C-alpha positions, 0 to 999 in steps of 0.5 A, a space after each residue: 500500500 503506497 503512502 500508508 504504514 502497514 496497519 498495526 494489528 490490535 490497535 483501538 482507534 483511540 491508540 491509532 489517534 495517539 500514535 498518529 498525533 505529533 507530540 508537541 515537543 516534536 512539532 516543527 512549529 506552533 499552530 492554533 490549538 484546534 489545529 494538530 500535526 500528523 504525518 502525511 501517511 496517516 491521512 493518504 489512503 492511496 493504494 498503489 494500482 498499475 494498468 498496462 495501457 497496451 491491453 487496452 489499445 483502443 480505450 481513451 485515457 486521461 493521462 497525467 505526466 509532468 510535462 502535460 501538467 506543465 501545459 495546464 492540461 492532461 493529455 487525452 490519449 489512446 491507450 496504444 499511444 502510452 508506452 509503459 505501465 502507469 499508476 491508476 488514479 482517481 479524481 481529487 487525487 493529489 500528485 506530487 512530483 518527485 524528480 528534480 528539477 520539478 520536485 514539489 510540482 503539485 497537480 490535482 486530478 481534476 477529472 476533465 473527462 468521463 475517461 479512466 485517469 492514469 499518472 506517470 511514475 514521476 508522481 507521489 500520489 496522495 488520496 484523502 477524502 477528509 482533507 480538501 485537496 487544494 489545501 493539501 496542493 497549497 501546503 505542498 507547495 509552501 516553503 515548509 513542505 518544499 524544504 523538506 523535499 529538497 533536503 531529502 532526495 537521493 540519486 546521482 546528480 541533476 535530473 536523477 535526483 528524487 524524493 523517496 515516497 518512503 520518506 515523503 510519507 512520513 513528513 509532518 503536516 499541520 491540519 486544521 478543521 475542514 472549514 478552516 481549510 476551506 477558508 485558508 484556500 479561498 484566502 490564498 486563492 483570492 490574494 494570489 489572483 490579485 498578485 497574478 494580475 499584477 505579475 501578468 502586467 509586470 511580465 509584459 513589461 519584461 517581455 516587451 523590452 526587446 520589442 520596444 528596443 527594436 522599434 527604437 533602433 528602427 526609428 534611428 536608423 531610418 533617420 526618424 530620430 534625428 529629424 528635428 536635429 537634421 532640421 537645425 543642422 547641416 547634414 549630409 545624405 545618408 549613404 550606404 558603404 561597405 564596412 571594410 571601406 570605413 573600419 579595419 577588421 582584426 581576426 583573433 587568436 587560435 587556441 591550442 597552437 604550438 610555437 617554436 619561438 618565445 611566448 607569453 601569457 596573456 588575458 583573452 576574450 572568449 565568445 562567452 564573455 561577449 554578450 548581446 550588448 554587454 560583456 560578461 568579464 566574470 571569468 577571464 582566462 589566459 592563453 599562450 601567445 608569441 611574444 612578437 605577435 602580442 600587438 597583432 591580437 591586442 584589443 584597443 579601446 573603441 574596437 567593436 566585437 562581434 562573434 562569428 556564430 550563435 543563436 539566430 537572434 544573437 548573430 551580429 550582436 556588436 559590443 564596444 570594448 572600453 579597454 576593460 582589461 589591460 593587455 587583452 587579446 581575443 580568440 579566432 571566434 571573435 572579431 574586432 572591428 576598428 572604426 576610422 574615428 572620423 568616420 564611424 563612431 564605434 557605438 553607432 555601429 554596434 547599435 546598427 548591428 544589433 537592429 532589425 536591418 543589421 540583424 536581417 543582413 547577417 541572417 541573409 548571409 550567414 551559414 545556418 544550421 538547426 539552431 545556429 548560425 555563423 558568418 565570416 570575415 568576408 561577410 562582416 566586411 561586406 555589411 553595408 553600413 548606413 552612414 550619415 555624418 559623424 555628428 549625426 551619428 553621435 547624436 544618435 548614439 546620444 539619444 539612443 543612450 538615453 532612450 535604452 537606459 529608461 527602457 532598461 530601467 523600466 524593464 529592471 523595475 518590472 523584473 524586481 516586481 516579479 521578484 517581490 510577487 514571489 516573495 509575497 506568495 512564499 510568505 503567504 503560504 508560510 503564514 497560511 500554514 501557521 494559521 496567521 491569515 486571520 481566518 481561524 476560528 478557535 470555537 470551531 471543533 479541533 482537527 483531532 476529530 477529522 483525523 479520527 474520521 481519517 483513521 477510521 476510513 484508512 481501516 476499511 480502504 480495500 
């Protein structure tokens, strides 16, 4: 029997109740007087039953797997489409995921159809007729229960780590009277609904950042951002020129070469260091280089760095080197473009390469595989730069810096709201299962009576 210790023969209901109640000195924290602490297996009446769907190939099943529940709906499938035996479950059973990284993901068998319900072996199944399933759902997602789950896993690293049902079923649970369970669920779900409204707006602000950034860059490189500036200044017409006519391209140093001449160790940039619009310099490695070739591969302030390849959305990204690390070189998968100072502003080039115009060019000429794309030095040199005069370039950079800084600030503020909402939810769940949401009625019958009913029903479960 999964989820229940073998019943000790000869015990009366009162003796079983005494055994089921957690002594005060062992209770994890204080709860209201009319609540009780017990262990999960005392209220869990689930008996493990498996079914091989191959024996019923034409029957339709409602299948609860962890991936399908991530999509907020179980799979409705034929038995012939299910490749292995599954747990047979019932409506209102609570499913608790036991495998990392989804440990503590909880689902209730809602019974969307009239078909039989099956659950994959990734779930620990809890079945109780006296406790509110949604109370247990929120309890299992709360910080107290989650900490127990994460502190008691076994296996060999990563996705193979899992919680053991025999231990999970011995975890202690705070159980309030039935009506209080309902009030707690109502209060949690009411508060969470309001928080989810705020979360949806904040998430939209975060998700919309790239769209807003793309629109701003589009205006910049169709001369719309500097329309009023052009009216006040003598500005030349924009022209389109190949990058190699206004900048020099420097290729990088290949790793793993063996040298016969004297060498030195120097810091160097890897692809991992060059991100979309910024540098990640948290880890800088050293590379061996011929002493006479150091200057050949040395980065200079205001070089624009391009990665040779990467994800489609990152292809052609340009990041300006500001001399952050002295005597720094770059590997061969990074190109360093050195603009002519009087003709091309490095930040103007960086922004243009990351605009819709720039990305369309690099994608159009790149070598592409399933998930990656790459460019070579010839294609980069051929990039057709949209070029106004240097003063207008600098004005565009100034406007973009200001607008995108405001957008970045708004994005960070929205991200902070998301973090705050998650913390508030954790706080609500922590308070809920301590009886601190203001819903408890101390005059209600003690949950001891509810626990008695659970134990009595457990005696007759087949």
